[in-house]
N, C-alpha and C positions, 0 to 999 in steps of 0.2 A: 504493500500500500504506500502510495506517495506520501512523504512526510510533509505535513502542512501545519503551520503554527496557528491553530484555531483560536487560541487566546488573543493573539495579535489581531485577528480578524474581528473578534468580539469587541475589543477595545476601540478599534477603528470605527465600527458601526456606532458604538455609544458616543464617541467623540463627535461624529458627524451629525448624529441626531441631536446631541446637546447644542451644537453650533446652530442648528436649524431653529431650535426653541429660542436661543438668544437673539437670533435675527428676527424672529417673530415679535419679540417684546418691543423692538424698535419700530414696528409698524402700527402699534396701537395708537389710534387717533380719535378725533371727535365722532367718527362713525360708530365706535364702540359705545360711547356715551349714548348716542341716539338709539342704538339697539337695546341697551339696558333699559332706557326710559320707556321704550315701546313695550317691552316685556312687563315692566312694572305697572304701566298704565292701561294694560289691556283690560277690557270689561267682559268678565265671564267667559272669555275664550280660553283656548288651549294653545300650547306651543307644540307645533307639529314639525318634526324633523323628517327630511326626505333626502334620498340619494340612492345610488345603485352600486352594486359590487361592494368593494371594501369601504368606500365612502358611506354606503348605506349601513354597513355594519357599525361604523363610527356613529352614525345618526341614531341607531337603535340604542347604543350605549349611552349617548348623551341624553336621549329621551328618558331613559331609566334614571339617570342622575337628576334631571329636573324634577321628575315625579317624586324622587326620594327626599327632595328638599321642599316639598309642598307646592310645586308648580305643576298643574295638570298638563301632562304631555304624553304623546305617543308617536310612534314611528310609522310612516307610510312608505313602503318600498316604491321607488319611482317606476319600476317595471310593472307594478300592479295598478298604478294610478289610473291608467287608461282602461282598466278592466273592472271598474266598479269602486275602487278604493277612494276615488275622489269624493264620493258621498260622505266620507268621514270628515271632510273639511268644511267648516262653517264660517259664517260671516265675521265673527269676532275673533277668529283664530289668527295666529301668527305662524307663518310657514318659514322654516329655516332650511334652505337648500344647500347641500354640501356637494360641490363639484370643483375639484382642483383645476381642471382645464377650463371649466365654465362653458363647455360645449357638450355636456351630457344630454343627448337627444331625448332620453327617457323622461327628463324633467320638464320638457316643453309642454306636455299636456297639463301638468300641475300649474305651470306659469300661466298658460292661457285661461285655465279655470279660475285662478286667483285674480287675474287682471280683470276679468269680466265682473267679478263680485267685489272688487276693491279690497281684497284681502292682503294684508301686509306681507311682503316677501323680504326676507333677509338672506343674503347670499354669503356663503363662505367659499371664496374663490381666490385664484391666484392672478387672474387676468382681468383688469378693469374693463377692457374692450370686448370681453367675451359675451356671448349671447345671454348667458345666465346673469352676469353682472349688469348688463344693460337693462334687463327686465326687472331687477330687484329694486326695492325702495331704499334699502340700506345694504352696503357691502362691507364685509369684514375681510379685508385682503390679507392673504398669507403669502409670504415671499416665494418666488420661484427659485427653487434650490435643487441641487443634484440629489437623487435618492441615494440611500446608503449601500445599495448593491453595486458591484463592479461595473455593470452596464447602465446604471441609473434608469432602470425600467420597472422595478418592483416598488409599488407605493409603500414607502417606509417613513422617511422623514416628513413627507407631505401629510400622511395620515396622522402622524404624531402632532403636527401643528394644528390640524383640523380639530383633533381631540382637545388640544390645549386651549384653543380659543373658545370652544364650547364650555370647558370647565371655567374659564374666566367669566363667561356670562352667568353661569350658575352661581358662582361664589360672589360675584358682584351683587346679584339680587339678594343673596343670603345676608350680606353685610347691611344692605339698605333696610331689609325687613327685620333685622336683628334676629335672624333665625338661628336659635341656639340648640344646645344638646337636648333640651327637653322637647323642643319642637321636632327635632330629628328623631327622637325615640318614638314619637307617635306613628311614624311611618316605618319603624324598624322594631316592632314588638318581639319578633322571633329571632332565632339565630344568635350568633356570638355577640353581635352589636347590641341586640336587645338585652342580653344578659348583663353585659358590661354597663349598660346605662340604666339598670334598675335603680329605682329610688328607695330611700329609707321607708317611705310609706307603703311600698309594695311588699316589703319583707317584715315589717315590724309586727309585734304582738299588740293587740288592742282589745278594747272592751273587757269582757270578763276573763281574758287571758293575762291581764296585767295584775301583778301582786301588789295592789294598793293596800295601805294600812294607815289607820289614824295615828296621829302624833302622840296621843295619850294612852294608847294600848300597851298593856304589859307585854314584855318580851315572851312571857310564857305562851300567850296567844299568838304573838307575832311569829314565833318559831313554827307553830302549827300551820300558819298561812304559808310560810316559806317552804315547808315540806310538801304542802299540797300543790303549790304551783311548780315547784322543782326548777326554778329559774336561777337560783343562787342569789337573788336580790329581793329587796322589799322597797317599794316607793312610798315614802312617808308623806302624808297630806294633812292639811288642816281641816277643820270642820267644814269650811266652805270649799273644799277640794282643791286648794292651791298646793302645788308641790313644794315641800319644804326641804326634803333631803332624801338620802338613799342609804340602805343598809345592805351590805354584801355578806356572803358567808365568811369571807376573809375577815371582815370587821368583827363578826361574832366570835371567831376563833381567837382573835387578838385580845378582845375584851374578856373572854372566858379565862384566858391565862392570868388575867389580873383580878378577876372577880369571880368568886366561887358560886355566887347566886345570881347569875345574869338574868334568870327568868323573872326576877322581881323588879328589874329595871324598866323604865318607860322608854319607848322607841325614840322619842325626841331627844333623850339624853344620850343616845347611842349613835344616832344617825350622823352621816356626813352632810353638812349643809350645802346648799347650792350645787346639786348634782350637775354633771355635764349634760347638756341638752343640745340636740341638733334639730334643724328644720326638717319637716317631713319630705320636702322636695330635694333634699341633698342626695347626691349620687351615693349609693351604698358603699362603693369602693372608697369614697372619701371618708365616710363614717368609720370604716375599718381602719383607715390610716390614723384617725383621731384616737381610736381605741388603742392602737399599737403605741402611739406616742405618749398617751396618758397612762398607759399600762392598766387599762380597765377592760372589762369584758361586756359591759352593758352601758347603753346610753338612753337617756330619756328623749322623747320626741315631742316637739311642739310645732305649732303653726305660726309662721311669720314671726312677729316680735313677742308673742304671748308665751314667754318661756315658763311662766308659773303654772300654766295649764298643760299637763302632760296628756298627750293623746294616746301614747303607747310607749313601748320600749323596743329597742333593737339590740340583740346580743351578737357576739362574735359568731356563735353557732348558726344564727339565722343567715348571716352573710356567707359563711363558708359552705353551708349546705346548698346555697344557690350557685355554687361554683364560682364565686367572686373572690379574687385574691389580690 
């Protein structure tokens, strides 16, 4: 077998594709602002990506990206457009056509359809004088560059640039809409992402599963409550149900070593005041980090600034059992 330095080839491809992305960054202009504003100001419409071949594959991925960040989107294959798929495009939609050459004939039926109905067209093209570019209302130009293969015929760098400009659109809209991790989680409830973004509220113990105890109860009865709930803690509250403190099984062991008759003590004389409490919307992984840094195994959970009202508790076991580390 002929000896070839494959690692050298790989590095060359990476360097050429990286150079293409750097060149792309220099082409971003006011047209990008116009495209983002069109997307943000659309009324009840969808973002429809279209293309054919490998450009179509990029369009399908970008459509999925837009949907994942809360912007209704889907992909229409340009090959299918003239065979019934045009019916999916509506008046308030925005159509984004991906065509590196700008002469993809399969897109012409979409262009004609949109023009007759005054549907906004955004082109991702490399040639401003191409048929697709001339037909579009806004053009996002990507530079004409050599492809990464030896003959410059396999769409590689050009596809990467098309993908990148689409990502730029999606992330620009996310920033404007302040689309954060909690919004993102709404569209990713399953899989690894959904698990990592679970909130404290989703995992906490609440209601009759929380070992609440009144501040004036004797430890004799408090210990019975602790054994019943088997959580290793007691949440001490006042008569009006404001959280005052916490008692852990570790606290009980330490006090038992100093006092032979702990059962006659009152909970408020044993508890640790001002227990650590976290907001119910905190990401569970962050709560676990707090437990590790504070060397505790349980946190009280509150809503917004109302730290004195405990909604529930979250333990290290709740989090680890959800495969969050």
